C-alpha positions, 0 to 999 in steps of 0.5 A, a space after each residue: 511742888 518742885 519735884 524735879 532732879 535739878 542741879 542746884 547752884 548755892 547762893 553764896 558770896 562766891 557767886 559773882 552774879 547773885 547777891 549774898 544772903 546767908 539765910 536764903 530760904 529752901 523754897 528757892 531753887 537756883 539753876 546754873 545753865 552755863 554748866 549745860 553750855 548756855 553761855 551768857 545765862 549764869 543763873 535762872 531761879 524760882 521762888 515760892 514762899 510759904 513763909 515770910 523771909 527777910 528781903 535782900 539788901 540793896 545790890 547790883 549785878 556786875 555785867 548782868 541784866 536781872 530779869 524778874 518775872 512775877 507769877 503770883 502775888 505782887 512785888 515791890 522793888 526799889 531801884 535807884 531811889 524809885 519804888 516800883 510795884 510789880 503785878 502778875 505777868 509783869 517783868 522787873 528788869 535792871 541793867 548792870 550797875 542799877 542799885 536795887 532790892 526787893 522790898 516785899 518778900 511775903 508768903 504766897 509769892 511766886 517769882 522767876 529770875 533770869 540773869 543774862 551776862 553781857 559778853 566780852 568784846 568778840 565773844 558770843 552767847 547761847 550758840 549765836 553767831 557774833 553778828 547775832 550776839 551783837 544784835 541781841 546785846 544791842 537790843 537788851 542794852 536799849 531797854 531803859 524801862 524797869 517795869 513792863 507787862 509781858 504776855 503770859 507765854 513768858 510764864 509758860 517758858 519759865 515753867 518749860 525751862 525748869 521742866 526740861 532742866 529737871 527731866 532731860 538727861 545731860 547732853 546735846 538735846 537738853 542743851 539745845 532745848 534749854 538754849 531755845 527756851 532761854 533765847 525765846 524768853 530774852 526775845 519776848 522780853 525785849 519785844 515787850 519792853 519796846 512795845 510799851 503803851 504810850 503815856 496817854 494810854 498808860 494814863 487812861 488805863 492807870 485811871 481805870 485801875 485806880 477806880 477799880 482798886 477804890 471800889 472793889 465791891 462794885 460789879 464793873 462791866 467791861 463795856 462800862 470800863 471801856 466807855 469810861 476810857 473811850 476805847 472799844 471793848 476789845 482794845 480796852 481789854 488788850 491794853 489793860 492787860 498789857 499795862 496792868 499785866 492782868 485782864 480787867 476781871 482778874 485785876 478786880 479779883 486781885 483788888 477784892 482779895 487785897 481788900 479782904 486781907 485788910 478786913 480780915 486783919 482789921 475787923 472781926 467780920 466773918 468770912 461770909 460777911 467779907 465775901 458778901 461786902 466785896 461782891 464774891 458769889 459765896 464765902 467758898 468763892 472767896 476762900 478758894 480765890 484767897 488760898 489760890 493767890 496767897 497759898 494759905 486759907 483766909 482763916 490762917 492768914 487772919 491768925 498770922 496777923 494776930 500773932 
């Protein structure tokens, strides 16, 4: 629940950073950090959808990087003619001029955004010196990946940003706190983008992830998966999380829940039958995981697919 006394920024055509959407959901919260002295951070946003909303049209952000972090659910973006699937703990990043839009905008998603405006020549950002500003800008401009996994610390930093914005009184301490969090976010994202796995490692993990998604009812063991990838268990687990954005067992749960969605929509099987067929320990286990992930019960979701 968003219960802090935040300063809201309207989502309007006059806003030069965010795209216009007349029917923006009230479930989206947008902050304007530049009002707190965070030069270079025109907007930070959080959305938690409990209903389906029309996705944004294709757009760009002049002079700005858009950093989108998926906290729950899965997102599909289109960017420059390519389709990208973003999982929890993944970042979708666009540079100025990249034409893109969010394709899926379904209930149950949790998304954070941060916009960074590249400074004009000779200007500084986030209280940094000119040399530090140039170093940060150079690092961010060098990111050519659109999708990559990040550490779960990024999620906590976004939460900390909104908490500080909603609880701290305006003033130097609040500004310093928000500036520090924003800078940590940018540096962590830049480092994660630079340390992406090799193509060979990506192929190995992608094959494993594909295997799991096709056999969600199978009781996979970490040792079994690591052996299949010809990696040690610790290296496999670390690499899997880096590539997919989730630990192996969490990804297996995600695949099982997606399979449960299909069965709920396409069959008349009971929740108990579906739970047993997909390897959940009990109907209650499936029900709890379903509600936690999608924000609605399995029965509510099934009913929504039939109306």
